[in-house]
VOTORNU-666092 format. One record per residue (C-alpha): residue in three letters; x, z, y. Coordinates in steps of 0.5 Angstrom, whole numbers, padded with zeros to 4 digits, always signed. Layout:
N
ALAXZY;...
% end
This chain:
589
UNK+0244+0167+0170;UNK+0236+0166+0171;UNK+0235+0171+0177;UNK+0233+0170+0184;UNK+0240+0170+0186;UNK+0241+0164+0181;UNK+0235+0160+0185;UNK+0239+0162+0192;UNK+0245+0159+0189;UNK+0242+0153+0186;UNK+0238+0151+0193;UNK+0245+0153+0197;UNK+0248+0147+0192;UNK+0243+0143+0193;UNK+0243+0143+0201;UNK+0251+0143+0201;UNK+0251+0136+0196;UNK+0245+0133+0196;UNK+0243+0133+0203;UNK+0249+0131+0206;UNK+0247+0124+0203;UNK+0244+0120+0209;UNK+0243+0113+0205;UNK+0237+0111+0202;UNK+0236+0113+0194;UNK+0233+0108+0189;UNK+0231+0110+0182;UNK+0227+0108+0176;UNK+0220+0112+0175;UNK+0224+0115+0169;UNK+0228+0119+0173;UNK+0222+0122+0178;UNK+0222+0129+0175;UNK+0230+0129+0176;UNK+0229+0126+0183;UNK+0225+0131+0185;UNK+0229+0137+0182;UNK+0235+0134+0187;UNK+0232+0133+0193;UNK+0226+0138+0193;UNK+0228+0143+0189;UNK+0223+0143+0183;UNK+0221+0138+0178;UNK+0214+0140+0180;UNK+0215+0137+0187;UNK+0215+0130+0183;UNK+0208+0128+0186;UNK+0210+0129+0193;UNK+0216+0124+0191;UNK+0211+0119+0189;UNK+0207+0119+0196;UNK+0213+0119+0200;UNK+0217+0114+0197;UNK+0217+0106+0197;UNK+0214+0104+0190;UNK+0216+0097+0188;UNK+0212+0095+0182;UNK+0215+0089+0178;UNK+0221+0093+0177;UNK+0218+0100+0177;UNK+0222+0103+0182;UNK+0222+0108+0188;UNK+0226+0108+0194;UNK+0227+0114+0198;UNK+0229+0112+0205;UNK+0234+0117+0209;UNK+0228+0120+0213;UNK+0224+0121+0207;UNK+0231+0125+0204;UNK+0231+0130+0211;UNK+0223+0131+0210;UNK+0225+0133+0203;UNK+0230+0138+0205;UNK+0224+0142+0208;UNK+0221+0142+0202;UNK+0227+0144+0198;UNK+0227+0150+0203;UNK+0219+0152+0202;UNK+0220+0151+0195;UNK+0226+0156+0194;UNK+0221+0161+0198;UNK+0215+0160+0194;UNK+0219+0161+0188;UNK+0222+0168+0191;UNK+0215+0170+0193;UNK+0212+0169+0186;UNK+0216+0174+0183;UNK+0215+0179+0189;UNK+0208+0178+0188;UNK+0208+0179+0181;UNK+0212+0186+0183;UNK+0207+0188+0187;UNK+0201+0187+0183;UNK+0204+0191+0177;UNK+0205+0196+0183;UNK+0197+0197+0184;UNK+0196+0191+0190;UNK+0189+0189+0186;UNK+0187+0196+0188;UNK+0191+0198+0194;UNK+0191+0191+0198;UNK+0186+0187+0194;UNK+0184+0183+0201;UNK+0191+0181+0202;UNK+0193+0179+0195;UNK+0187+0174+0195;UNK+0190+0171+0202;UNK+0196+0170+0198;UNK+0193+0168+0192;UNK+0189+0163+0196;UNK+0195+0160+0200;UNK+0199+0160+0193;UNK+0193+0155+0190;UNK+0193+0151+0196;UNK+0201+0150+0196;UNK+0200+0148+0189;UNK+0194+0143+0190;UNK+0197+0140+0196;UNK+0204+0139+0191;UNK+0199+0136+0186;UNK+0196+0131+0191;UNK+0203+0129+0194;UNK+0201+0132+0201;UNK+0208+0134+0204;UNK+0205+0136+0211;UNK+0200+0141+0208;UNK+0205+0144+0202;UNK+0210+0145+0208;UNK+0204+0148+0212;UNK+0201+0153+0206;UNK+0208+0154+0203;UNK+0211+0156+0210;UNK+0205+0161+0211;UNK+0207+0165+0204;UNK+0213+0169+0206;UNK+0209+0172+0211;UNK+0202+0174+0207;UNK+0207+0177+0202;UNK+0210+0181+0207;UNK+0203+0183+0209;UNK+0201+0185+0202;UNK+0207+0189+0201;UNK+0206+0193+0208;UNK+0199+0194+0206;UNK+0200+0196+0199;UNK+0205+0201+0201;UNK+0201+0203+0207;UNK+0195+0205+0202;UNK+0199+0208+0197;UNK+0200+0213+0202;UNK+0193+0215+0203;UNK+0190+0221+0200;UNK+0185+0218+0196;UNK+0188+0219+0189;UNK+0182+0222+0185;UNK+0176+0219+0182;UNK+0169+0222+0179;UNK+0170+0218+0173;UNK+0164+0221+0169;UNK+0158+0227+0171;UNK+0152+0230+0168;UNK+0147+0234+0171;UNK+0148+0236+0179;UNK+0155+0235+0182;UNK+0156+0236+0189;UNK+0162+0233+0194;UNK+0164+0236+0200;UNK+0169+0232+0205;UNK+0174+0236+0208;UNK+0174+0244+0208;UNK+0169+0244+0213;UNK+0164+0239+0211;UNK+0157+0240+0208;UNK+0155+0239+0200;UNK+0152+0232+0198;UNK+0150+0229+0192;UNK+0156+0226+0188;UNK+0156+0219+0185;UNK+0160+0217+0179;UNK+0166+0212+0182;UNK+0166+0217+0189;UNK+0174+0218+0191;UNK+0177+0225+0193;UNK+0182+0225+0198;UNK+0186+0232+0200;UNK+0182+0237+0202;UNK+0175+0234+0199;UNK+0171+0239+0195;UNK+0167+0238+0188;UNK+0162+0243+0186;UNK+0158+0243+0179;UNK+0151+0247+0178;UNK+0148+0250+0173;UNK+0149+0246+0166;UNK+0153+0241+0169;UNK+0159+0238+0168;UNK+0164+0233+0172;UNK+0171+0229+0170;UNK+0176+0227+0176;UNK+0181+0222+0174;UNK+0187+0221+0177;UNK+0192+0215+0178;UNK+0197+0216+0173;UNK+0191+0217+0168;UNK+0191+0225+0168;UNK+0184+0228+0169;UNK+0181+0235+0170;UNK+0174+0236+0167;UNK+0170+0241+0171;UNK+0165+0247+0168;UNK+0159+0248+0170;UNK+0158+0253+0176;UNK+0165+0252+0179;UNK+0168+0249+0185;UNK+0175+0246+0185;UNK+0179+0243+0192;UNK+0184+0238+0192;UNK+0189+0241+0196;UNK+0194+0235+0195;UNK+0194+0229+0192;UNK+0200+0224+0193;UNK+0204+0218+0190;UNK+0211+0218+0191;UNK+0213+0211+0193;UNK+0220+0211+0190;UNK+0218+0213+0183;UNK+0211+0213+0183;UNK+0210+0220+0181;UNK+0204+0224+0183;UNK+0204+0230+0187;UNK+0198+0234+0186;UNK+0195+0241+0188;UNK+0188+0243+0186;UNK+0184+0250+0187;UNK+0179+0253+0183;UNK+0175+0257+0187;UNK+0171+0259+0182;UNK+0168+0257+0175;UNK+0173+0254+0170;UNK+0177+0247+0169;UNK+0181+0243+0164;UNK+0186+0240+0166;UNK+0189+0234+0161;UNK+0195+0231+0164;UNK+0197+0224+0161;UNK+0204+0223+0158;UNK+0207+0221+0164;UNK+0204+0226+0168;UNK+0207+0231+0164;UNK+0213+0228+0164;UNK+0214+0225+0172;UNK+0209+0229+0176;UNK+0208+0235+0179;UNK+0201+0238+0178;UNK+0200+0245+0181;UNK+0193+0249+0180;UNK+0191+0255+0184;UNK+0186+0260+0182;UNK+0185+0266+0185;UNK+0192+0270+0187;UNK+0196+0265+0181;UNK+0199+0259+0182;UNK+0201+0255+0175;UNK+0206+0249+0175;UNK+0203+0245+0169;UNK+0208+0241+0164;UNK+0202+0241+0159;UNK+0197+0236+0157;UNK+0192+0241+0156;UNK+0191+0247+0160;UNK+0185+0251+0161;UNK+0183+0256+0168;UNK+0178+0260+0169;UNK+0176+0265+0175;UNK+0171+0269+0177;UNK+0172+0268+0184;UNK+0173+0275+0186;UNK+0180+0278+0182;UNK+0181+0276+0175;UNK+0183+0269+0173;UNK+0184+0267+0165;UNK+0189+0262+0164;UNK+0191+0259+0157;UNK+0195+0253+0155;UNK+0194+0249+0149;UNK+0200+0244+0150;UNK+0207+0244+0153;UNK+0209+0249+0157;UNK+0206+0252+0164;UNK+0210+0257+0169;UNK+0205+0262+0172;UNK+0206+0265+0179;UNK+0203+0271+0182;UNK+0206+0277+0187;UNK+0212+0275+0187;UNK+0213+0274+0179;UNK+0213+0268+0175;UNK+0212+0267+0167;UNK+0212+0261+0162;UNK+0206+0261+0157;UNK+0208+0256+0152;UNK+0203+0252+0147;UNK+0197+0257+0145;UNK+0199+0262+0149;UNK+0195+0265+0155;UNK+0195+0270+0161;UNK+0191+0274+0165;UNK+0192+0275+0173;UNK+0189+0280+0177;UNK+0188+0281+0184;UNK+0195+0284+0187;UNK+0198+0285+0180;UNK+0204+0280+0177;UNK+0201+0276+0171;UNK+0200+0279+0164;UNK+0206+0278+0159;UNK+0204+0272+0155;UNK+0199+0273+0150;UNK+0198+0269+0143;UNK+0191+0265+0143;UNK+0187+0267+0137;UNK+0187+0261+0132;UNK+0182+0256+0131;UNK+0176+0258+0126;UNK+0176+0255+0119;UNK+0170+0251+0117;UNK+0165+0253+0112;UNK+0163+0245+0111;UNK+0166+0242+0106;UNK+0168+0236+0110;UNK+0169+0233+0117;UNK+0164+0228+0116;UNK+0157+0229+0114;UNK+0151+0225+0114;UNK+0144+0229+0115;UNK+0137+0226+0116;UNK+0134+0233+0120;UNK+0134+0233+0128;UNK+0138+0240+0127;UNK+0143+0243+0123;UNK+0146+0250+0122;UNK+0153+0249+0124;UNK+0157+0255+0120;UNK+0165+0257+0120;UNK+0169+0262+0118;UNK+0170+0268+0122;UNK+0177+0269+0126;UNK+0180+0277+0126;UNK+0180+0279+0133;UNK+0175+0275+0135;UNK+0170+0278+0140;UNK+0165+0271+0141;UNK+0166+0264+0139;UNK+0164+0257+0143;UNK+0161+0252+0140;UNK+0161+0245+0144;UNK+0158+0239+0141;UNK+0158+0231+0144;UNK+0156+0224+0143;UNK+0163+0223+0145;UNK+0169+0224+0140;UNK+0174+0226+0146;UNK+0168+0231+0149;UNK+0169+0228+0156;UNK+0162+0227+0157;UNK+0155+0229+0155;UNK+0158+0236+0153;UNK+0153+0242+0150;UNK+0156+0249+0149;UNK+0154+0255+0146;UNK+0157+0262+0146;UNK+0155+0266+0140;UNK+0158+0272+0136;UNK+0156+0270+0130;UNK+0159+0265+0126;UNK+0154+0260+0125;UNK+0150+0256+0131;UNK+0144+0252+0131;UNK+0145+0245+0134;UNK+0138+0242+0136;UNK+0136+0236+0138;UNK+0141+0231+0134;UNK+0141+0224+0137;UNK+0141+0219+0132;UNK+0148+0216+0130;UNK+0154+0221+0131;UNK+0155+0227+0134;UNK+0162+0231+0134;UNK+0162+0238+0134;UNK+0168+0243+0135;UNK+0169+0251+0136;UNK+0174+0256+0139;UNK+0175+0263+0138;UNK+0175+0268+0144;UNK+0179+0274+0144;UNK+0176+0281+0147;UNK+0180+0279+0154;UNK+0176+0273+0154;UNK+0182+0268+0152;UNK+0180+0262+0149;UNK+0183+0259+0143;UNK+0185+0252+0141;UNK+0179+0248+0138;UNK+0178+0246+0131;UNK+0178+0238+0129;UNK+0172+0235+0131;UNK+0167+0235+0126;UNK+0163+0228+0126;UNK+0155+0229+0124;UNK+0152+0222+0123;UNK+0144+0223+0123;UNK+0140+0218+0120;UNK+0132+0217+0118;UNK+0130+0216+0111;UNK+0126+0209+0113;UNK+0132+0206+0115;UNK+0138+0202+0111;UNK+0144+0207+0109;UNK+0149+0208+0114;UNK+0156+0205+0113;UNK+0162+0208+0117;UNK+0169+0205+0116;UNK+0175+0209+0118;UNK+0179+0205+0123;UNK+0174+0200+0124;UNK+0173+0201+0132;UNK+0174+0194+0134;UNK+0171+0191+0128;UNK+0178+0189+0126;UNK+0183+0193+0121;UNK+0190+0191+0122;UNK+0195+0192+0116;UNK+0202+0190+0114;UNK+0202+0191+0107;UNK+0198+0186+0102;UNK+0194+0191+0100;UNK+0190+0196+0104;UNK+0186+0203+0102;UNK+0179+0202+0105;UNK+0175+0209+0107;UNK+0169+0211+0110;UNK+0163+0215+0109;UNK+0156+0213+0107;UNK+0149+0217+0104;UNK+0152+0221+0098;UNK+0146+0218+0094;UNK+0147+0211+0096;UNK+0149+0205+0091;UNK+0155+0202+0094;UNK+0158+0195+0094;UNK+0165+0192+0096;UNK+0166+0185+0095;UNK+0161+0185+0089;UNK+0165+0191+0086;UNK+0162+0198+0085;UNK+0165+0204+0089;UNK+0164+0211+0087;UNK+0161+0216+0093;UNK+0163+0223+0093;UNK+0159+0228+0094;UNK+0160+0229+0101;UNK+0158+0221+0102;UNK+0166+0219+0103;UNK+0169+0213+0099;UNK+0175+0210+0098;UNK+0177+0202+0096;UNK+0183+0199+0094;UNK+0184+0192+0096;UNK+0190+0188+0093;UNK+0193+0181+0094;UNK+0190+0181+0102;UNK+0190+0174+0105;UNK+0192+0173+0112;UNK+0185+0174+0115;UNK+0179+0175+0110;UNK+0172+0178+0111;UNK+0169+0183+0106;UNK+0162+0186+0105;UNK+0160+0193+0104;UNK+0153+0193+0102;UNK+0150+0200+0101;UNK+0143+0201+0098;UNK+0139+0207+0098;UNK+0133+0209+0092;UNK+0128+0206+0097;UNK+0131+0199+0096;UNK+0133+0199+0104;UNK+0140+0195+0104;UNK+0145+0195+0109;UNK+0151+0190+0109;UNK+0157+0192+0113;UNK+0162+0186+0114;UNK+0169+0188+0115;UNK+0175+0184+0117;UNK+0182+0186+0115;UNK+0188+0182+0117;UNK+0194+0182+0114;UNK+0199+0181+0120;UNK+0205+0177+0119;UNK+0211+0174+0123;UNK+0208+0167+0122;UNK+0201+0168+0125;UNK+0204+0172+0131;UNK+0210+0169+0133;UNK+0208+0162+0133;UNK+0207+0161+0141;UNK+0208+0156+0146;UNK+0213+0155+0151;UNK+0212+0152+0158;UNK+0218+0152+0162;UNK+0223+0153+0156;UNK+0224+0150+0149;UNK+0226+0153+0142;UNK+0226+0158+0137;UNK+0230+0164+0136;UNK+0234+0161+0141;UNK+0230+0160+0147;UNK+0233+0155+0152;UNK+0230+0156+0159;UNK+0229+0149+0163;UNK+0226+0154+0169;UNK+0227+0161+0172;UNK+0219+0161+0171;UNK+0216+0161+0163;UNK+0210+0161+0160;UNK+0209+0164+0153;UNK+0202+0163+0150;UNK+0199+0163+0143;UNK+0193+0165+0139;UNK+0193+0172+0135;UNK+0188+0177+0134;UNK+0183+0181+0138;UNK+0185+0188+0139;UNK+0192+0187+0140;UNK+0197+0188+0146;UNK+0204+0184+0147;UNK+0210+0187+0150;UNK+0215+0183+0152;UNK+0222+0186+0154;UNK+0227+0181+0157;UNK+0233+0185+0159;UNK+0229+0191+0161;UNK+0223+0187+0165;UNK+0217+0189+0161;UNK+0211+0185+0162;UNK+0204+0187+0158;UNK+0198+0183+0156;UNK+0192+0184+0151;UNK+0189+0179+0147;UNK+0182+0176+0149;UNK+0176+0176+0144;UNK+0178+0170+0141;UNK+0186+0173+0140;UNK+0188+0169+0145;UNK+0194+0171+0150;UNK+0199+0168+0155;UNK+0204+0171+0160;UNK+0208+0167+0165;UNK+0215+0171+0167;UNK+0222+0170+0170;UNK+0227+0170+0165;UNK+0233+0172+0165;UNK+0239+0170+0160;UNK+0240+0175+0154;UNK+0235+0179+0149;UNK+0228+0178+0149;UNK+0223+0182+0144;UNK+0216+0181+0143;UNK+0212+0187+0140;UNK+0205+0187+0138;UNK+0201+0194+0139;UNK+0194+0196+0137;UNK+0190+0197+0143;UNK+0186+0202+0141;UNK+0191+0207+0137;UNK+0198+0205+0140;UNK+0201+0204+0133;UNK+0207+0198+0134;UNK+0206+0193+0128;UNK+0211+0187+0129;UNK+0217+0186+0134;UNK+0221+0180+0134;UNK+0228+0179+0138;UNK+0230+0172+0141;UNK+0236+0170+0145;UNK+0234+0167+0152;UNK+0239+0161+0154;UNK+0239+0157+0160;UNK+0238+0150+0159;
% end
């Protein structure tokens, strides 16, 4: 089996059989790597053998004396330790060493490089010196990582808009917060009027803090055993939206205190609002949340809310109002004015409506909000490009219902060529597994559109579709839009049909084969050229490694392989969609 135990057994076997020999050894140059493996534990140590042995040029043979063999025994022991610690370093990097023990990781990386350089230069003494120092450096790396993972810096100010303040500890003073600031236990965050802030946590969860709000991080810890988060936040006043990641929802413990209430969240979308005195309004848009107050606990599920007043138990779960229907004919619209009237349908029982618009489709930055009692909102000062708009209904208790799906409004100017926006084309490439593809997008309704020199009809809303047949593996089309003034915009569209031939033709270092991979050494490097925008997931008997392709589509990964099954999956980085998976069998050579 290709495991660390295998390496240790193999090294022990060498020590008990090979090093018992004390006679000189003479061998031809063709056996150099075999001798390196036999006497130094690794075929890559052959430069040390060349430098150490006596070379008979006429016969092109090398001779190792008994003293040389004894020296190589030390190198064999060190090589085994270096190999063992390489795997350990990979595990520590996966556990956050690049963030929590960066200096110690740099020391280890430097020692590893110096060891490899010494081996390649054939400098035995220097290789022994650097290799011997690696285990202690890795131990220091592990200790520092474990120590720093326990520190109370878990949240980071990811984004802010307007005036946002930070307070260090419960007794500290308020000072201006800077994007990138770290927040530990007892630190506070305050937003002022027309200000927003987004706090990001290590497991991918985030908290979006409303204007005129104060929040305090009561607890923020990581369990080193299972890497789950234990987070507790107190909302002193104002409002905040907790957005838990999928991992946070399933594994972590998130507690939100607001007024007299305590909420344990198992949801990816939860909103809390406190008046700072007696009343707290809580709404849940996904999963479930357990709300406790005055020794009573209730559960609010998706699209339910409750109200907690000082000295009283939580009110029974209240069904939230549905999202308003949109009066717009489409969720994609091109306009030429710098302001619009955004209309929507009324919701029975609604007391008011909140309209948000932002340049971000996730509404995590550049947020503008309007509160109104009518079913239309005047949105002024539209920026060129894209603006996203959504609306929610608020009942007579002040509980906010779910938002509508965002409407995308694209503002263009008359003296510019007509804009062409292609759906699912965020990374300048479209992937498909079929030999045909239905291309869709939006442009100006009055424009003339050609794709691949063929006229494409445009709907009144500006939307269009175009069926592409007989796709090549990688081809680029041109969408050409022309308005009535003759302004023309040409948009190249790259479409890639993914095939097993293109994706799974990778190179192996340390192994050979096709569907059956025969491993020559425990550490194997896989590399290939695919396409940008892909993530490669490699699963070898439960050991999962990930790597993203670069801008040229290149990728590579080095890992310790075990005998058994190895699967390779290609995934879309943006959407998370898995495209193709292929399984291989790993065998020891």
